[in-house]
C-alpha positions as CSV (number, residue, x, y, z in Angstrom):
1,T,90.8,90.9,9.5
2,P,92.3,87.6,10.6
3,K,94.8,87.7,13.1
4,E,97.5,86.1,10.8
5,L,97.0,89.0,8.5
6,Q,98.0,91.7,11.2
7,A,101.6,91.8,10.2
8,A,100.3,93.5,7.1
9,G,100.2,97.5,7.1
10,R,100.3,100.5,5.1
11,I,103.6,102.4,4.2
12,F,103.6,106.1,3.9
13,F,106.3,107.7,2.1
14,T,107.4,110.9,0.0
15,I,109.1,110.8,-3.3
16,A,109.6,113.9,-5.3
17,G,107.4,116.1,-3.2
18,R,104.7,113.9,-3.3
19,T,103.2,111.6,-0.2
20,Y,102.1,108.0,-1.3
21,S,101.0,105.1,0.4
22,C,101.7,101.3,-0.4
23,T,101.2,98.1,1.5
24,G,104.3,96.1,3.7
25,N,104.5,93.4,5.3
26,A,106.5,92.4,8.7
27,I,108.5,89.8,7.9
28,S,111.1,89.0,10.1
29,G,112.5,91.4,13.3
30,N,112.8,94.5,12.2
31,M,112.0,93.9,8.0
32,I,109.4,95.2,6.1
33,A,108.7,93.6,2.7
34,T,106.9,95.9,0.1
35,A,107.2,96.4,-3.8
36,A,110.2,98.4,-5.3
37,H,108.2,101.1,-6.3
38,C,107.5,102.4,-2.8
39,V,110.8,102.5,-2.2
40,Y,112.2,104.1,-5.6
41,D,111.3,105.8,-8.1
42,N,114.6,107.9,-9.5
43,E,115.0,109.1,-6.1
44,F,114.6,106.9,-2.6
45,A,111.6,107.5,-0.7
46,T,112.0,109.7,2.5
47,D,109.6,110.4,5.5
48,V,109.0,106.8,5.6
49,L,106.6,105.5,8.2
50,F,104.8,102.0,8.4
51,I,102.1,101.2,10.4
52,P,100.9,97.7,10.9
53,H,97.4,96.6,11.1
54,Q,96.3,100.4,10.3
55,D,92.7,99.2,9.7
56,D,91.6,97.2,13.4
57,G,87.9,98.0,12.9
58,G,88.2,100.9,15.3
59,S,88.4,104.7,15.3
60,D,91.7,104.6,13.1
61,A,92.1,106.4,9.7
62,A,94.3,106.4,7.1
63,N,97.0,109.0,8.2
64,R,100.2,109.5,9.8
65,N,99.1,109.7,13.4
66,C,100.3,106.6,15.3
67,S,98.1,107.5,18.7
68,D,95.2,105.8,16.8
69,D,96.7,102.7,15.4
70,P,96.7,99.3,17.3
71,H,100.6,98.9,16.9
72,G,102.0,101.9,16.8
73,C,104.0,103.6,13.7
74,W,107.8,102.4,12.7
75,V,110.1,104.7,11.1
76,P,112.7,102.7,8.6
77,D,116.2,103.4,8.9
78,H,117.0,102.2,5.4
79,A,115.7,100.1,2.4
80,V,117.2,97.8,0.2
81,I,115.9,97.2,-3.7
82,H,117.6,94.9,-6.4
83,A,120.3,96.6,-8.4
84,M,118.2,95.4,-11.6
85,Y,114.8,97.4,-10.6
86,D,113.8,100.6,-12.6
87,Q,110.1,100.9,-13.6
88,N,110.5,98.8,-16.8
89,W,111.5,95.6,-14.8
90,I,108.7,94.4,-12.9
91,Q,110.2,91.0,-12.0
92,Y,112.4,93.1,-9.7
93,D,110.1,95.1,-7.8
94,F,110.5,94.0,-4.6
95,A,112.1,95.6,-1.8
96,V,112.3,95.3,2.1
97,Y,112.7,98.4,4.3
98,V,114.4,97.9,7.5
99,V,113.7,99.6,11.2
100,K,117.0,100.2,13.3
101,A,116.0,98.9,16.7
102,G,117.5,100.4,19.9
103,D,119.2,103.0,18.4
104,G,117.8,105.8,20.6
105,K,116.5,107.8,17.7
106,N,112.4,107.0,18.2
107,S,112.2,104.1,15.5
108,H,108.7,103.0,16.9
109,K,106.3,105.4,18.0
110,S,103.3,103.6,19.6
111,R,100.5,104.8,21.2
112,W,101.7,103.9,24.5
113,G,104.8,105.8,24.0
114,E,107.8,103.4,23.9
115,D,110.3,103.0,21.4
116,D,113.1,101.0,20.2
117,E,111.3,97.8,20.2
118,L,111.4,94.6,17.5
119,L,108.5,94.9,14.8
120,S,108.1,91.4,15.5
121,D,107.3,92.0,19.4
122,Y,104.3,93.5,18.5
123,V,103.1,91.6,15.3
124,C,103.5,87.9,14.0
125,P,105.7,88.2,11.1
126,F,105.1,86.3,7.7
127,S,107.1,83.7,6.8
128,V,108.9,84.2,3.5
129,D,109.3,80.8,1.3
130,F,110.2,80.5,-2.2
131,N,110.1,76.7,-2.4
132,Q,107.6,76.3,-5.6
133,Q,108.4,72.2,-4.7
134,S,105.7,72.1,-2.2
135,I,103.1,73.3,-4.6
136,L,104.7,70.9,-7.3
137,N,104.6,68.1,-5.2
138,G,101.0,68.3,-4.0
139,G,101.5,70.8,-1.5
140,S,99.1,73.9,-0.6
141,T,97.6,75.9,-4.0
142,L,95.9,78.3,-1.5
143,S,97.0,81.9,-1.9
144,T,96.2,85.2,-0.2
145,S,96.1,88.7,-2.0
146,Y,96.1,91.5,0.4
147,G,96.7,95.2,1.0
148,Y,95.5,98.4,1.4
149,P,93.8,100.9,-1.4
150,G,95.6,103.8,-2.9
151,S,93.0,105.9,-1.3
152,S,92.5,107.5,1.6
153,S,90.6,104.6,2.9
154,S,92.0,102.4,6.2
155,E,90.0,99.5,5.0
156,F,92.1,96.6,4.5
157,R,91.2,94.2,1.3
158,Y,92.2,90.5,0.9
159,C,91.1,87.5,-1.1
160,Q,92.2,83.9,-1.1
161,G,92.2,81.3,-4.1
162,D,93.8,78.6,-5.6
163,V,97.1,79.1,-7.8
164,T,97.7,75.9,-9.1
165,P,100.7,75.9,-11.5
166,Q,100.4,75.1,-15.0
167,D,102.7,73.2,-17.3
168,S,104.6,75.0,-19.4
């Protein structure tokens, strides 16, 4: 996995008694960007755990065991979704989980036993930029898609390609 993609990780969560996983991305301090369907489906997710860079090529596996992951596990305190989100509004399918640091409640379980640090102390967060003008004015059109499969595999997958906008 390229070093710049190590802020991507797997989110485990429970909704309606079933356990799921999604991809999440550390974006700033203690914020994790993900899809709203990874946060809410007629009820908010519980038992949420974020594991950045779970696939490090070592002996780690797609599980909730923090001791075999290079950056440990992070427990979000709460999540934010758009008020217009429901399962039929894909344009609002975005969310942010927030890890509350320094609260003394073991928000971070590392393989070394520390807790309450900032997620950005462990991984370089992705920057979030909605400036389409850079592409329209001749800027980079290279886009990277990445994530973990919905299966029990810990394999991290990514691809890159041109996203040149078309006139509408």
